[in-house]
C-alpha positions in Angstrom: 11.5 -16.7 8.5 12.3 -12.7 8.0 9.5 -10.7 9.1 9.7 -6.3 9.1 8.3 -4.5 11.6 7.5 -0.8 12.2 7.7 -0.9 16.2 5.0 2.2 16.3 2.1 -0.2 14.3 -0.5 -2.1 16.3 -1.1 -4.9 14.0 2.1 -5.4 13.8 2.8 -5.7 17.3 -0.1 -8.3 17.4 1.7 -10.3 14.3 5.2 -10.5 16.4 2.8 -11.9 19.6 0.9 -14.2 17.2 4.2 -15.6 16.5 6.1 -16.4 19.3 2.2 -17.3 21.3 2.5 -20.1 18.2 6.5 -21.0 18.4 6.9 -19.3 14.6 10.3 -18.9 14.3 11.6 -15.4 13.1 14.3 -13.6 12.5 12.8 -9.2 13.6 13.9 -6.6 11.1 12.7 -3.1 11.1 10.9 -1.1 8.4 13.5 1.5 8.6 16.7 -0.7 8.8 15.8 -2.8 5.8 17.5 -2.7 2.8 16.4 -4.9 -0.6 19.0 -3.9 -2.7 20.7 -6.1 -0.4 19.2 -9.7 -1.7 19.1 -8.6 -4.8 22.3 -9.0 -4.8 23.9 -12.6 -4.7 26.9 -12.3 -0.7 30.2 -13.5 -3.2 29.4 -10.5 -5.0 28.2 -8.0 -3.0 31.6 -6.7 -1.9 32.8 -5.9 -5.4 29.0 -3.4 -6.1 30.2 0.1 -5.5 27.8 2.6 -3.3 26.8 4.1 -7.8 25.4 0.8 -8.7 23.9 -0.2 -5.5 22.1 3.7 -5.7 21.1 3.0 -9.2 19.5 -0.7 -8.6 17.7 1.7 -5.5 16.8 4.6 -7.7 15.2 1.8 -10.7 13.0 0.4 -8.1 11.9 3.3 -7.0 13.3 2.7 -3.1 14.6 6.9 -3.1 10.5 7.7 -3.4 8.6 8.9 -0.4 7.0 6.1 1.8 3.9 6.8 1.0 4.0 7.4 -2.8 5.6 3.9 -2.5 2.6 2.5 -0.6 0.3 3.8 -3.3 2.1 2.5 -6.1 1.8 -0.4 -4.7 -1.5 -0.7 -3.9 -2.3 0.2 -6.7 -0.7 -2.7 -8.5 -1.7 -4.6 -6.2 -5.5 -3.9 -6.9 -4.6 -5.2 -10.6 -3.9 -8.3 -9.7 0.0 -7.5 -9.7 1.9 -8.9 -6.5 4.9 -8.1 -7.8 8.1 -10.2 -8.4 10.3 -12.1 -6.0 13.5 -10.2 -5.2 16.0 -13.5 -5.2 14.4 -15.0 -8.1 12.8 -13.0 -10.5 10.4 -14.9 -11.1 6.1 -12.9 -10.2 5.4 -13.7 -7.3 1.2 -14.9 -8.8 3.6 -17.6 -10.5 5.9 -18.5 -7.5 5.6 -22.1 -6.5 5.5 -20.7 -2.7 2.5 -18.8 -3.3 -0.8 -19.8 -2.3 -3.7 -20.5 -4.4 
């Protein structure tokens, strides 16, 4: 499991402590280092993607916008029942078989 962490966030640190206490394996990834566009492209094709294509993908998903704007946008969508789409499959999260019901 990948866990995105902001080191200055006390809630993030408590979550990591809880995972450790319950012997749950995870891969810690810093939020600032995370680039979701790499997860959208199959690894075998990533080498053939030029920087302009990656930048266009980031722009199309609003990833170049300031963090606060992205967060407010996300929160608004969440409050309207839109939990987003899976980056890997493109299926709405609420319809994905692994979502909690």
